[in-house]
Chimera marker file (.cmm) of the C-alpha trace (Angstrom):
<marker_set name="trace">
<marker id="1" x="48.281" y="5.110" z="9.892" r="1" g="1" b="0" radius="0.5"/>
<marker id="2" x="46.159" y="2.033" z="9.279" r="1" g="1" b="0" radius="0.5"/>
<marker id="3" x="45.402" y="-0.270" z="12.175" r="1" g="1" b="0" radius="0.5"/>
<marker id="4" x="44.705" y="-3.954" z="12.171" r="1" g="1" b="0" radius="0.5"/>
<marker id="5" x="41.593" y="-5.498" z="13.614" r="1" g="1" b="0" radius="0.5"/>
<marker id="6" x="39.471" y="-8.594" z="13.039" r="1" g="1" b="0" radius="0.5"/>
<marker id="7" x="37.981" y="-7.223" z="9.777" r="1" g="1" b="0" radius="0.5"/>
<marker id="8" x="41.151" y="-8.460" z="8.107" r="1" g="1" b="0" radius="0.5"/>
<marker id="9" x="40.141" y="-12.041" z="8.831" r="1" g="1" b="0" radius="0.5"/>
<marker id="10" x="37.241" y="-11.914" z="6.357" r="1" g="1" b="0" radius="0.5"/>
<marker id="11" x="39.342" y="-13.291" z="3.519" r="1" g="1" b="0" radius="0.5"/>
<marker id="12" x="41.165" y="-15.929" z="5.562" r="1" g="1" b="0" radius="0.5"/>
<marker id="13" x="39.158" y="-18.825" z="4.079" r="1" g="1" b="0" radius="0.5"/>
<marker id="14" x="39.826" y="-17.522" z="0.573" r="1" g="1" b="0" radius="0.5"/>
<marker id="15" x="43.496" y="-17.146" z="1.462" r="1" g="1" b="0" radius="0.5"/>
<marker id="16" x="43.644" y="-20.740" z="2.713" r="1" g="1" b="0" radius="0.5"/>
<marker id="17" x="42.087" y="-22.023" z="-0.538" r="1" g="1" b="0" radius="0.5"/>
<marker id="18" x="44.608" y="-20.063" z="-2.600" r="1" g="1" b="0" radius="0.5"/>
<marker id="19" x="47.528" y="-21.131" z="-0.411" r="1" g="1" b="0" radius="0.5"/>
<marker id="20" x="46.553" y="-24.786" z="-0.793" r="1" g="1" b="0" radius="0.5"/>
<marker id="21" x="46.218" y="-24.342" z="-4.557" r="1" g="1" b="0" radius="0.5"/>
<marker id="22" x="49.669" y="-22.745" z="-4.627" r="1" g="1" b="0" radius="0.5"/>
<marker id="23" x="51.058" y="-25.783" z="-2.792" r="1" g="1" b="0" radius="0.5"/>
<marker id="24" x="49.428" y="-28.075" z="-5.365" r="1" g="1" b="0" radius="0.5"/>
<marker id="25" x="50.884" y="-26.038" z="-8.254" r="1" g="1" b="0" radius="0.5"/>
<marker id="26" x="54.346" y="-26.163" z="-6.628" r="1" g="1" b="0" radius="0.5"/>
<marker id="27" x="54.123" y="-29.914" z="-5.950" r="1" g="1" b="0" radius="0.5"/>
<marker id="28" x="53.240" y="-30.535" z="-9.607" r="1" g="1" b="0" radius="0.5"/>
<marker id="29" x="56.001" y="-28.198" z="-10.851" r="1" g="1" b="0" radius="0.5"/>
<marker id="30" x="53.492" y="-25.886" z="-12.534" r="1" g="1" b="0" radius="0.5"/>
<marker id="31" x="54.163" y="-22.653" z="-10.628" r="1" g="1" b="0" radius="0.5"/>
<marker id="32" x="55.959" y="-21.159" z="-7.651" r="1" g="1" b="0" radius="0.5"/>
<marker id="33" x="53.742" y="-18.543" z="-6.008" r="1" g="1" b="0" radius="0.5"/>
<marker id="34" x="54.247" y="-17.026" z="-2.555" r="1" g="1" b="0" radius="0.5"/>
<marker id="35" x="51.937" y="-15.136" z="-0.231" r="1" g="1" b="0" radius="0.5"/>
<marker id="36" x="53.421" y="-11.731" z="0.527" r="1" g="1" b="0" radius="0.5"/>
<marker id="37" x="53.012" y="-10.928" z="4.220" r="1" g="1" b="0" radius="0.5"/>
<marker id="38" x="52.091" y="-7.376" z="5.171" r="1" g="1" b="0" radius="0.5"/>
<marker id="39" x="54.570" y="-6.188" z="7.799" r="1" g="1" b="0" radius="0.5"/>
<marker id="40" x="52.876" y="-5.024" z="10.993" r="1" g="1" b="0" radius="0.5"/>
<marker id="41" x="54.112" y="-3.558" z="14.254" r="1" g="1" b="0" radius="0.5"/>
<marker id="42" x="52.223" y="-4.799" z="17.320" r="1" g="1" b="0" radius="0.5"/>
<marker id="43" x="50.921" y="-2.089" z="19.647" r="1" g="1" b="0" radius="0.5"/>
<marker id="44" x="48.902" y="-4.142" z="22.124" r="1" g="1" b="0" radius="0.5"/>
<marker id="45" x="49.133" y="-7.831" z="22.970" r="1" g="1" b="0" radius="0.5"/>
<marker id="46" x="46.931" y="-10.183" z="24.930" r="1" g="1" b="0" radius="0.5"/>
<marker id="47" x="49.770" y="-11.744" z="26.920" r="1" g="1" b="0" radius="0.5"/>
<marker id="48" x="47.628" y="-14.567" z="28.296" r="1" g="1" b="0" radius="0.5"/>
<marker id="49" x="46.607" y="-15.842" z="24.828" r="1" g="1" b="0" radius="0.5"/>
<marker id="50" x="49.664" y="-14.470" z="23.011" r="1" g="1" b="0" radius="0.5"/>
<marker id="51" x="47.513" y="-12.679" z="20.417" r="1" g="1" b="0" radius="0.5"/>
<marker id="52" x="48.067" y="-9.298" z="18.846" r="1" g="1" b="0" radius="0.5"/>
<marker id="53" x="45.007" y="-7.193" z="19.642" r="1" g="1" b="0" radius="0.5"/>
<marker id="54" x="46.140" y="-3.920" z="18.038" r="1" g="1" b="0" radius="0.5"/>
<marker id="55" x="48.837" y="-3.206" z="15.459" r="1" g="1" b="0" radius="0.5"/>
<marker id="56" x="49.646" y="-0.832" z="12.645" r="1" g="1" b="0" radius="0.5"/>
<marker id="57" x="50.815" y="-1.555" z="9.128" r="1" g="1" b="0" radius="0.5"/>
<marker id="58" x="54.429" y="-0.567" z="8.561" r="1" g="1" b="0" radius="0.5"/>
<marker id="59" x="53.840" y="0.029" z="4.868" r="1" g="1" b="0" radius="0.5"/>
<marker id="60" x="51.097" y="-0.293" z="2.291" r="1" g="1" b="0" radius="0.5"/>
<marker id="61" x="50.697" y="-3.705" z="0.766" r="1" g="1" b="0" radius="0.5"/>
<marker id="62" x="50.885" y="-3.959" z="-3.014" r="1" g="1" b="0" radius="0.5"/>
<marker id="63" x="49.652" y="-7.444" z="-3.899" r="1" g="1" b="0" radius="0.5"/>
<marker id="64" x="48.810" y="-10.601" z="-1.974" r="1" g="1" b="0" radius="0.5"/>
<marker id="65" x="50.779" y="-13.065" z="-4.127" r="1" g="1" b="0" radius="0.5"/>
<marker id="66" x="53.828" y="-13.004" z="-6.372" r="1" g="1" b="0" radius="0.5"/>
<marker id="67" x="55.850" y="-15.642" z="-8.174" r="1" g="1" b="0" radius="0.5"/>
<marker id="68" x="56.410" y="-17.320" z="-11.525" r="1" g="1" b="0" radius="0.5"/>
<marker id="69" x="54.488" y="-19.661" z="-13.795" r="1" g="1" b="0" radius="0.5"/>
<marker id="70" x="56.599" y="-21.541" z="-16.351" r="1" g="1" b="0" radius="0.5"/>
<marker id="71" x="59.073" y="-18.613" z="-16.403" r="1" g="1" b="0" radius="0.5"/>
<marker id="72" x="56.424" y="-15.877" z="-16.541" r="1" g="1" b="0" radius="0.5"/>
<marker id="73" x="56.367" y="-13.412" z="-13.600" r="1" g="1" b="0" radius="0.5"/>
<marker id="74" x="52.959" y="-13.315" z="-11.965" r="1" g="1" b="0" radius="0.5"/>
<marker id="75" x="51.327" y="-11.159" z="-9.290" r="1" g="1" b="0" radius="0.5"/>
<marker id="76" x="47.775" y="-10.987" z="-8.059" r="1" g="1" b="0" radius="0.5"/>
<marker id="77" x="45.551" y="-9.773" z="-5.305" r="1" g="1" b="0" radius="0.5"/>
<marker id="78" x="42.644" y="-11.776" z="-3.916" r="1" g="1" b="0" radius="0.5"/>
<marker id="79" x="39.338" y="-10.104" z="-3.062" r="1" g="1" b="0" radius="0.5"/>
<marker id="80" x="36.102" y="-11.459" z="-1.669" r="1" g="1" b="0" radius="0.5"/>
<marker id="81" x="32.706" y="-10.029" z="-2.530" r="1" g="1" b="0" radius="0.5"/>
<marker id="82" x="29.357" y="-11.103" z="-1.088" r="1" g="1" b="0" radius="0.5"/>
<marker id="83" x="27.196" y="-9.254" z="-3.648" r="1" g="1" b="0" radius="0.5"/>
<marker id="84" x="26.903" y="-9.151" z="-7.443" r="1" g="1" b="0" radius="0.5"/>
<marker id="85" x="28.429" y="-5.666" z="-7.433" r="1" g="1" b="0" radius="0.5"/>
<marker id="86" x="32.126" y="-5.217" z="-6.661" r="1" g="1" b="0" radius="0.5"/>
<marker id="87" x="33.066" y="-1.834" z="-5.127" r="1" g="1" b="0" radius="0.5"/>
<marker id="88" x="36.283" y="-0.451" z="-6.604" r="1" g="1" b="0" radius="0.5"/>
<marker id="89" x="37.102" y="1.120" z="-3.239" r="1" g="1" b="0" radius="0.5"/>
<marker id="90" x="38.287" y="-2.406" z="-2.298" r="1" g="1" b="0" radius="0.5"/>
<marker id="91" x="41.213" y="-1.838" z="-4.668" r="1" g="1" b="0" radius="0.5"/>
<marker id="92" x="43.754" y="0.860" z="-3.872" r="1" g="1" b="0" radius="0.5"/>
<marker id="93" x="45.468" y="3.187" z="-6.371" r="1" g="1" b="0" radius="0.5"/>
<marker id="94" x="48.939" y="2.056" z="-5.272" r="1" g="1" b="0" radius="0.5"/>
<marker id="95" x="47.969" y="-1.556" z="-6.080" r="1" g="1" b="0" radius="0.5"/>
<marker id="96" x="46.844" y="-0.601" z="-9.577" r="1" g="1" b="0" radius="0.5"/>
<marker id="97" x="50.039" y="1.417" z="-10.137" r="1" g="1" b="0" radius="0.5"/>
<marker id="98" x="52.231" y="-1.492" z="-8.965" r="1" g="1" b="0" radius="0.5"/>
<marker id="99" x="50.387" y="-3.938" z="-11.226" r="1" g="1" b="0" radius="0.5"/>
<marker id="100" x="50.675" y="-1.635" z="-14.243" r="1" g="1" b="0" radius="0.5"/>
<marker id="101" x="54.434" y="-1.332" z="-13.634" r="1" g="1" b="0" radius="0.5"/>
<marker id="102" x="54.655" y="-5.115" z="-13.144" r="1" g="1" b="0" radius="0.5"/>
<marker id="103" x="53.039" y="-5.754" z="-16.530" r="1" g="1" b="0" radius="0.5"/>
<marker id="104" x="55.345" y="-3.192" z="-18.204" r="1" g="1" b="0" radius="0.5"/>
<marker id="105" x="58.194" y="-5.453" z="-17.039" r="1" g="1" b="0" radius="0.5"/>
<marker id="106" x="56.650" y="-8.424" z="-18.862" r="1" g="1" b="0" radius="0.5"/>
<marker id="107" x="54.673" y="-9.910" z="-15.992" r="1" g="1" b="0" radius="0.5"/>
<marker id="108" x="51.029" y="-10.892" z="-15.693" r="1" g="1" b="0" radius="0.5"/>
<marker id="109" x="48.909" y="-9.086" z="-13.086" r="1" g="1" b="0" radius="0.5"/>
<marker id="110" x="45.327" y="-9.859" z="-12.144" r="1" g="1" b="0" radius="0.5"/>
<marker id="111" x="42.731" y="-9.889" z="-9.404" r="1" g="1" b="0" radius="0.5"/>
<marker id="112" x="41.214" y="-13.115" z="-8.182" r="1" g="1" b="0" radius="0.5"/>
<marker id="113" x="37.691" y="-12.325" z="-7.031" r="1" g="1" b="0" radius="0.5"/>
<marker id="114" x="35.605" y="-14.737" z="-5.007" r="1" g="1" b="0" radius="0.5"/>
<marker id="115" x="31.883" y="-14.036" z="-5.255" r="1" g="1" b="0" radius="0.5"/>
<marker id="116" x="31.052" y="-15.805" z="-1.997" r="1" g="1" b="0" radius="0.5"/>
<marker id="117" x="27.249" y="-15.741" z="-2.302" r="1" g="1" b="0" radius="0.5"/>
<marker id="118" x="27.505" y="-17.668" z="-5.580" r="1" g="1" b="0" radius="0.5"/>
<marker id="119" x="30.621" y="-19.705" z="-4.678" r="1" g="1" b="0" radius="0.5"/>
<marker id="120" x="32.283" y="-18.427" z="-7.886" r="1" g="1" b="0" radius="0.5"/>
<marker id="121" x="35.907" y="-17.546" z="-8.563" r="1" g="1" b="0" radius="0.5"/>
<marker id="122" x="36.683" y="-14.968" z="-11.202" r="1" g="1" b="0" radius="0.5"/>
<marker id="123" x="39.998" y="-14.130" z="-12.855" r="1" g="1" b="0" radius="0.5"/>
<marker id="124" x="39.978" y="-10.388" z="-13.590" r="1" g="1" b="0" radius="0.5"/>
<marker id="125" x="42.864" y="-9.413" z="-15.903" r="1" g="1" b="0" radius="0.5"/>
<marker id="126" x="44.442" y="-6.084" z="-15.045" r="1" g="1" b="0" radius="0.5"/>
<marker id="127" x="43.556" y="-4.651" z="-18.471" r="1" g="1" b="0" radius="0.5"/>
<marker id="128" x="39.856" y="-5.356" z="-17.800" r="1" g="1" b="0" radius="0.5"/>
<marker id="129" x="40.023" y="-3.848" z="-14.321" r="1" g="1" b="0" radius="0.5"/>
<marker id="130" x="41.549" y="-0.721" z="-15.879" r="1" g="1" b="0" radius="0.5"/>
<marker id="131" x="38.400" y="-0.232" z="-17.977" r="1" g="1" b="0" radius="0.5"/>
<marker id="132" x="36.320" y="-0.064" z="-14.772" r="1" g="1" b="0" radius="0.5"/>
<marker id="133" x="39.013" y="1.963" z="-12.980" r="1" g="1" b="0" radius="0.5"/>
<marker id="134" x="39.177" y="4.629" z="-15.706" r="1" g="1" b="0" radius="0.5"/>
<marker id="135" x="35.402" y="4.794" z="-15.860" r="1" g="1" b="0" radius="0.5"/>
<marker id="136" x="35.410" y="5.560" z="-12.108" r="1" g="1" b="0" radius="0.5"/>
<marker id="137" x="38.169" y="8.167" z="-12.481" r="1" g="1" b="0" radius="0.5"/>
<marker id="138" x="36.126" y="9.884" z="-15.195" r="1" g="1" b="0" radius="0.5"/>
<marker id="139" x="33.173" y="10.246" z="-12.828" r="1" g="1" b="0" radius="0.5"/>
<marker id="140" x="31.336" y="7.018" z="-13.709" r="1" g="1" b="0" radius="0.5"/>
<marker id="141" x="30.317" y="4.050" z="-11.560" r="1" g="1" b="0" radius="0.5"/>
<marker id="142" x="32.524" y="3.328" z="-8.557" r="1" g="1" b="0" radius="0.5"/>
<marker id="143" x="31.854" y="-0.388" z="-8.935" r="1" g="1" b="0" radius="0.5"/>
<marker id="144" x="31.279" y="-3.026" z="-11.556" r="1" g="1" b="0" radius="0.5"/>
<marker id="145" x="28.539" y="-5.618" z="-11.824" r="1" g="1" b="0" radius="0.5"/>
<marker id="146" x="29.012" y="-9.327" z="-12.434" r="1" g="1" b="0" radius="0.5"/>
<marker id="147" x="27.010" y="-9.000" z="-15.632" r="1" g="1" b="0" radius="0.5"/>
<marker id="148" x="29.793" y="-6.741" z="-16.999" r="1" g="1" b="0" radius="0.5"/>
<marker id="149" x="32.364" y="-9.533" z="-16.689" r="1" g="1" b="0" radius="0.5"/>
<marker id="150" x="33.416" y="-11.889" z="-19.474" r="1" g="1" b="0" radius="0.5"/>
<marker id="151" x="32.024" y="-15.376" z="-18.883" r="1" g="1" b="0" radius="0.5"/>
<marker id="152" x="35.197" y="-17.085" z="-20.100" r="1" g="1" b="0" radius="0.5"/>
<marker id="153" x="37.192" y="-15.873" z="-17.060" r="1" g="1" b="0" radius="0.5"/>
<marker id="154" x="35.035" y="-17.655" z="-14.456" r="1" g="1" b="0" radius="0.5"/>
<marker id="155" x="37.195" y="-20.424" z="-13.028" r="1" g="1" b="0" radius="0.5"/>
<marker id="156" x="35.694" y="-23.878" z="-13.184" r="1" g="1" b="0" radius="0.5"/>
<marker id="157" x="36.645" y="-26.356" z="-10.475" r="1" g="1" b="0" radius="0.5"/>
<marker id="158" x="38.581" y="-29.281" z="-11.899" r="1" g="1" b="0" radius="0.5"/>
<marker id="159" x="41.412" y="-31.740" z="-11.386" r="1" g="1" b="0" radius="0.5"/>
<marker id="160" x="41.401" y="-31.341" z="-7.615" r="1" g="1" b="0" radius="0.5"/>
<marker id="161" x="42.631" y="-27.723" z="-7.705" r="1" g="1" b="0" radius="0.5"/>
<marker id="162" x="40.634" y="-25.615" z="-5.257" r="1" g="1" b="0" radius="0.5"/>
<marker id="163" x="41.128" y="-22.332" z="-7.153" r="1" g="1" b="0" radius="0.5"/>
<marker id="164" x="42.372" y="-23.198" z="-10.666" r="1" g="1" b="0" radius="0.5"/>
<marker id="165" x="43.615" y="-19.696" z="-11.510" r="1" g="1" b="0" radius="0.5"/>
<marker id="166" x="46.273" y="-20.973" z="-13.940" r="1" g="1" b="0" radius="0.5"/>
<marker id="167" x="43.360" y="-21.545" z="-16.346" r="1" g="1" b="0" radius="0.5"/>
<marker id="168" x="42.723" y="-17.808" z="-16.156" r="1" g="1" b="0" radius="0.5"/>
<marker id="169" x="46.416" y="-17.032" z="-16.698" r="1" g="1" b="0" radius="0.5"/>
<marker id="170" x="46.427" y="-19.239" z="-19.799" r="1" g="1" b="0" radius="0.5"/>
<marker id="171" x="43.328" y="-17.541" z="-21.214" r="1" g="1" b="0" radius="0.5"/>
<marker id="172" x="44.730" y="-14.111" z="-20.328" r="1" g="1" b="0" radius="0.5"/>
<marker id="173" x="47.969" y="-14.849" z="-22.220" r="1" g="1" b="0" radius="0.5"/>
<marker id="174" x="46.060" y="-16.226" z="-25.230" r="1" g="1" b="0" radius="0.5"/>
<marker id="175" x="43.988" y="-13.023" z="-25.384" r="1" g="1" b="0" radius="0.5"/>
<marker id="176" x="47.130" y="-10.868" z="-25.449" r="1" g="1" b="0" radius="0.5"/>
<marker id="177" x="48.471" y="-12.334" z="-28.686" r="1" g="1" b="0" radius="0.5"/>
<link id1="1" id2="2" r="1" g="1" b="0" radius="0.2"/>
<link id1="2" id2="3" r="1" g="1" b="0" radius="0.2"/>
<link id1="3" id2="4" r="1" g="1" b="0" radius="0.2"/>
<link id1="4" id2="5" r="1" g="1" b="0" radius="0.2"/>
<link id1="5" id2="6" r="1" g="1" b="0" radius="0.2"/>
<link id1="6" id2="7" r="1" g="1" b="0" radius="0.2"/>
<link id1="7" id2="8" r="1" g="1" b="0" radius="0.2"/>
<link id1="8" id2="9" r="1" g="1" b="0" radius="0.2"/>
<link id1="9" id2="10" r="1" g="1" b="0" radius="0.2"/>
<link id1="10" id2="11" r="1" g="1" b="0" radius="0.2"/>
<link id1="11" id2="12" r="1" g="1" b="0" radius="0.2"/>
<link id1="12" id2="13" r="1" g="1" b="0" radius="0.2"/>
<link id1="13" id2="14" r="1" g="1" b="0" radius="0.2"/>
<link id1="14" id2="15" r="1" g="1" b="0" radius="0.2"/>
<link id1="15" id2="16" r="1" g="1" b="0" radius="0.2"/>
<link id1="16" id2="17" r="1" g="1" b="0" radius="0.2"/>
<link id1="17" id2="18" r="1" g="1" b="0" radius="0.2"/>
<link id1="18" id2="19" r="1" g="1" b="0" radius="0.2"/>
<link id1="19" id2="20" r="1" g="1" b="0" radius="0.2"/>
<link id1="20" id2="21" r="1" g="1" b="0" radius="0.2"/>
<link id1="21" id2="22" r="1" g="1" b="0" radius="0.2"/>
<link id1="22" id2="23" r="1" g="1" b="0" radius="0.2"/>
<link id1="23" id2="24" r="1" g="1" b="0" radius="0.2"/>
<link id1="24" id2="25" r="1" g="1" b="0" radius="0.2"/>
<link id1="25" id2="26" r="1" g="1" b="0" radius="0.2"/>
<link id1="26" id2="27" r="1" g="1" b="0" radius="0.2"/>
<link id1="27" id2="28" r="1" g="1" b="0" radius="0.2"/>
<link id1="28" id2="29" r="1" g="1" b="0" radius="0.2"/>
<link id1="29" id2="30" r="1" g="1" b="0" radius="0.2"/>
<link id1="30" id2="31" r="1" g="1" b="0" radius="0.2"/>
<link id1="31" id2="32" r="1" g="1" b="0" radius="0.2"/>
<link id1="32" id2="33" r="1" g="1" b="0" radius="0.2"/>
<link id1="33" id2="34" r="1" g="1" b="0" radius="0.2"/>
<link id1="34" id2="35" r="1" g="1" b="0" radius="0.2"/>
<link id1="35" id2="36" r="1" g="1" b="0" radius="0.2"/>
<link id1="36" id2="37" r="1" g="1" b="0" radius="0.2"/>
<link id1="37" id2="38" r="1" g="1" b="0" radius="0.2"/>
<link id1="38" id2="39" r="1" g="1" b="0" radius="0.2"/>
<link id1="39" id2="40" r="1" g="1" b="0" radius="0.2"/>
<link id1="40" id2="41" r="1" g="1" b="0" radius="0.2"/>
<link id1="41" id2="42" r="1" g="1" b="0" radius="0.2"/>
<link id1="42" id2="43" r="1" g="1" b="0" radius="0.2"/>
<link id1="43" id2="44" r="1" g="1" b="0" radius="0.2"/>
<link id1="44" id2="45" r="1" g="1" b="0" radius="0.2"/>
<link id1="45" id2="46" r="1" g="1" b="0" radius="0.2"/>
<link id1="46" id2="47" r="1" g="1" b="0" radius="0.2"/>
<link id1="47" id2="48" r="1" g="1" b="0" radius="0.2"/>
<link id1="48" id2="49" r="1" g="1" b="0" radius="0.2"/>
<link id1="49" id2="50" r="1" g="1" b="0" radius="0.2"/>
<link id1="50" id2="51" r="1" g="1" b="0" radius="0.2"/>
<link id1="51" id2="52" r="1" g="1" b="0" radius="0.2"/>
<link id1="52" id2="53" r="1" g="1" b="0" radius="0.2"/>
<link id1="53" id2="54" r="1" g="1" b="0" radius="0.2"/>
<link id1="54" id2="55" r="1" g="1" b="0" radius="0.2"/>
<link id1="55" id2="56" r="1" g="1" b="0" radius="0.2"/>
<link id1="56" id2="57" r="1" g="1" b="0" radius="0.2"/>
<link id1="57" id2="58" r="1" g="1" b="0" radius="0.2"/>
<link id1="58" id2="59" r="1" g="1" b="0" radius="0.2"/>
<link id1="59" id2="60" r="1" g="1" b="0" radius="0.2"/>
<link id1="60" id2="61" r="1" g="1" b="0" radius="0.2"/>
<link id1="61" id2="62" r="1" g="1" b="0" radius="0.2"/>
<link id1="62" id2="63" r="1" g="1" b="0" radius="0.2"/>
<link id1="63" id2="64" r="1" g="1" b="0" radius="0.2"/>
<link id1="64" id2="65" r="1" g="1" b="0" radius="0.2"/>
<link id1="65" id2="66" r="1" g="1" b="0" radius="0.2"/>
<link id1="66" id2="67" r="1" g="1" b="0" radius="0.2"/>
<link id1="67" id2="68" r="1" g="1" b="0" radius="0.2"/>
<link id1="68" id2="69" r="1" g="1" b="0" radius="0.2"/>
<link id1="69" id2="70" r="1" g="1" b="0" radius="0.2"/>
<link id1="70" id2="71" r="1" g="1" b="0" radius="0.2"/>
<link id1="71" id2="72" r="1" g="1" b="0" radius="0.2"/>
<link id1="72" id2="73" r="1" g="1" b="0" radius="0.2"/>
<link id1="73" id2="74" r="1" g="1" b="0" radius="0.2"/>
<link id1="74" id2="75" r="1" g="1" b="0" radius="0.2"/>
<link id1="75" id2="76" r="1" g="1" b="0" radius="0.2"/>
<link id1="76" id2="77" r="1" g="1" b="0" radius="0.2"/>
<link id1="77" id2="78" r="1" g="1" b="0" radius="0.2"/>
<link id1="78" id2="79" r="1" g="1" b="0" radius="0.2"/>
<link id1="79" id2="80" r="1" g="1" b="0" radius="0.2"/>
<link id1="80" id2="81" r="1" g="1" b="0" radius="0.2"/>
<link id1="81" id2="82" r="1" g="1" b="0" radius="0.2"/>
<link id1="82" id2="83" r="1" g="1" b="0" radius="0.2"/>
<link id1="83" id2="84" r="1" g="1" b="0" radius="0.2"/>
<link id1="84" id2="85" r="1" g="1" b="0" radius="0.2"/>
<link id1="85" id2="86" r="1" g="1" b="0" radius="0.2"/>
<link id1="86" id2="87" r="1" g="1" b="0" radius="0.2"/>
<link id1="87" id2="88" r="1" g="1" b="0" radius="0.2"/>
<link id1="88" id2="89" r="1" g="1" b="0" radius="0.2"/>
<link id1="89" id2="90" r="1" g="1" b="0" radius="0.2"/>
<link id1="90" id2="91" r="1" g="1" b="0" radius="0.2"/>
<link id1="91" id2="92" r="1" g="1" b="0" radius="0.2"/>
<link id1="92" id2="93" r="1" g="1" b="0" radius="0.2"/>
<link id1="93" id2="94" r="1" g="1" b="0" radius="0.2"/>
<link id1="94" id2="95" r="1" g="1" b="0" radius="0.2"/>
<link id1="95" id2="96" r="1" g="1" b="0" radius="0.2"/>
<link id1="96" id2="97" r="1" g="1" b="0" radius="0.2"/>
<link id1="97" id2="98" r="1" g="1" b="0" radius="0.2"/>
<link id1="98" id2="99" r="1" g="1" b="0" radius="0.2"/>
<link id1="99" id2="100" r="1" g="1" b="0" radius="0.2"/>
<link id1="100" id2="101" r="1" g="1" b="0" radius="0.2"/>
<link id1="101" id2="102" r="1" g="1" b="0" radius="0.2"/>
<link id1="102" id2="103" r="1" g="1" b="0" radius="0.2"/>
<link id1="103" id2="104" r="1" g="1" b="0" radius="0.2"/>
<link id1="104" id2="105" r="1" g="1" b="0" radius="0.2"/>
<link id1="105" id2="106" r="1" g="1" b="0" radius="0.2"/>
<link id1="106" id2="107" r="1" g="1" b="0" radius="0.2"/>
<link id1="107" id2="108" r="1" g="1" b="0" radius="0.2"/>
<link id1="108" id2="109" r="1" g="1" b="0" radius="0.2"/>
<link id1="109" id2="110" r="1" g="1" b="0" radius="0.2"/>
<link id1="110" id2="111" r="1" g="1" b="0" radius="0.2"/>
<link id1="111" id2="112" r="1" g="1" b="0" radius="0.2"/>
<link id1="112" id2="113" r="1" g="1" b="0" radius="0.2"/>
<link id1="113" id2="114" r="1" g="1" b="0" radius="0.2"/>
<link id1="114" id2="115" r="1" g="1" b="0" radius="0.2"/>
<link id1="115" id2="116" r="1" g="1" b="0" radius="0.2"/>
<link id1="116" id2="117" r="1" g="1" b="0" radius="0.2"/>
<link id1="117" id2="118" r="1" g="1" b="0" radius="0.2"/>
<link id1="118" id2="119" r="1" g="1" b="0" radius="0.2"/>
<link id1="119" id2="120" r="1" g="1" b="0" radius="0.2"/>
<link id1="120" id2="121" r="1" g="1" b="0" radius="0.2"/>
<link id1="121" id2="122" r="1" g="1" b="0" radius="0.2"/>
<link id1="122" id2="123" r="1" g="1" b="0" radius="0.2"/>
<link id1="123" id2="124" r="1" g="1" b="0" radius="0.2"/>
<link id1="124" id2="125" r="1" g="1" b="0" radius="0.2"/>
<link id1="125" id2="126" r="1" g="1" b="0" radius="0.2"/>
<link id1="126" id2="127" r="1" g="1" b="0" radius="0.2"/>
<link id1="127" id2="128" r="1" g="1" b="0" radius="0.2"/>
<link id1="128" id2="129" r="1" g="1" b="0" radius="0.2"/>
<link id1="129" id2="130" r="1" g="1" b="0" radius="0.2"/>
<link id1="130" id2="131" r="1" g="1" b="0" radius="0.2"/>
<link id1="131" id2="132" r="1" g="1" b="0" radius="0.2"/>
<link id1="132" id2="133" r="1" g="1" b="0" radius="0.2"/>
<link id1="133" id2="134" r="1" g="1" b="0" radius="0.2"/>
<link id1="134" id2="135" r="1" g="1" b="0" radius="0.2"/>
<link id1="135" id2="136" r="1" g="1" b="0" radius="0.2"/>
<link id1="136" id2="137" r="1" g="1" b="0" radius="0.2"/>
<link id1="137" id2="138" r="1" g="1" b="0" radius="0.2"/>
<link id1="138" id2="139" r="1" g="1" b="0" radius="0.2"/>
<link id1="139" id2="140" r="1" g="1" b="0" radius="0.2"/>
<link id1="140" id2="141" r="1" g="1" b="0" radius="0.2"/>
<link id1="141" id2="142" r="1" g="1" b="0" radius="0.2"/>
<link id1="142" id2="143" r="1" g="1" b="0" radius="0.2"/>
<link id1="143" id2="144" r="1" g="1" b="0" radius="0.2"/>
<link id1="144" id2="145" r="1" g="1" b="0" radius="0.2"/>
<link id1="145" id2="146" r="1" g="1" b="0" radius="0.2"/>
<link id1="146" id2="147" r="1" g="1" b="0" radius="0.2"/>
<link id1="147" id2="148" r="1" g="1" b="0" radius="0.2"/>
<link id1="148" id2="149" r="1" g="1" b="0" radius="0.2"/>
<link id1="149" id2="150" r="1" g="1" b="0" radius="0.2"/>
<link id1="150" id2="151" r="1" g="1" b="0" radius="0.2"/>
<link id1="151" id2="152" r="1" g="1" b="0" radius="0.2"/>
<link id1="152" id2="153" r="1" g="1" b="0" radius="0.2"/>
<link id1="153" id2="154" r="1" g="1" b="0" radius="0.2"/>
<link id1="154" id2="155" r="1" g="1" b="0" radius="0.2"/>
<link id1="155" id2="156" r="1" g="1" b="0" radius="0.2"/>
<link id1="156" id2="157" r="1" g="1" b="0" radius="0.2"/>
<link id1="157" id2="158" r="1" g="1" b="0" radius="0.2"/>
<link id1="158" id2="159" r="1" g="1" b="0" radius="0.2"/>
<link id1="159" id2="160" r="1" g="1" b="0" radius="0.2"/>
<link id1="160" id2="161" r="1" g="1" b="0" radius="0.2"/>
<link id1="161" id2="162" r="1" g="1" b="0" radius="0.2"/>
<link id1="162" id2="163" r="1" g="1" b="0" radius="0.2"/>
<link id1="163" id2="164" r="1" g="1" b="0" radius="0.2"/>
<link id1="164" id2="165" r="1" g="1" b="0" radius="0.2"/>
<link id1="165" id2="166" r="1" g="1" b="0" radius="0.2"/>
<link id1="166" id2="167" r="1" g="1" b="0" radius="0.2"/>
<link id1="167" id2="168" r="1" g="1" b="0" radius="0.2"/>
<link id1="168" id2="169" r="1" g="1" b="0" radius="0.2"/>
<link id1="169" id2="170" r="1" g="1" b="0" radius="0.2"/>
<link id1="170" id2="171" r="1" g="1" b="0" radius="0.2"/>
<link id1="171" id2="172" r="1" g="1" b="0" radius="0.2"/>
<link id1="172" id2="173" r="1" g="1" b="0" radius="0.2"/>
<link id1="173" id2="174" r="1" g="1" b="0" radius="0.2"/>
<link id1="174" id2="175" r="1" g="1" b="0" radius="0.2"/>
<link id1="175" id2="176" r="1" g="1" b="0" radius="0.2"/>
<link id1="176" id2="177" r="1" g="1" b="0" radius="0.2"/>
</marker_set>
C-alpha cells in the first residue's frame, strides 16, 4: 500500500503550468484535457488546519492527463527531472501498459518531461520511451540521457502558452505517417 506524503508536491509547479496551458487550449477551442485525480483515502488529519497528513492511494494511477485534441484521444503523464539523466524508475510498468493499450485504440500517448535545471520541456512520444524501456528490460541502462533525445521534440515557448505540448503532438502525428 502506497502512502502519501509531501514528496508528491514536487511536481505541483509543473502541474500548475500544465493546468493553465490546458485552460488556454480549452478557451481557444484547441483541446479539452483534464487532470485525472488519484483517489486517496485519508488516514490522519490535522483537524486544526484541515490538512491530510497521512493517506493511502486507493488504486494505482495510470496517467496524469487525458482528453481530446481536434477529435484525437490523448493521454500523457508529466514528470520532472533535475538532472540530465532521467531514471526510468520514475515511470511504472502499469503506466506503460496503459499507454500502449491507449495507442492501440487510436490515441496518442506521451510523457511530458520538465528538465528543471535547464528550464526545458520535452515531449517524449511513447514509441521513443519504449526504446529506452526495452533496453532496460534487456539488462541495459535504467535511465536515458538528454543527449539521447531528439532535438525536434523540445518544446519552445511561444504564443503565450506556458507548456506548448500541442506542438509535440503535431510533430508526433507527422512522424507516424
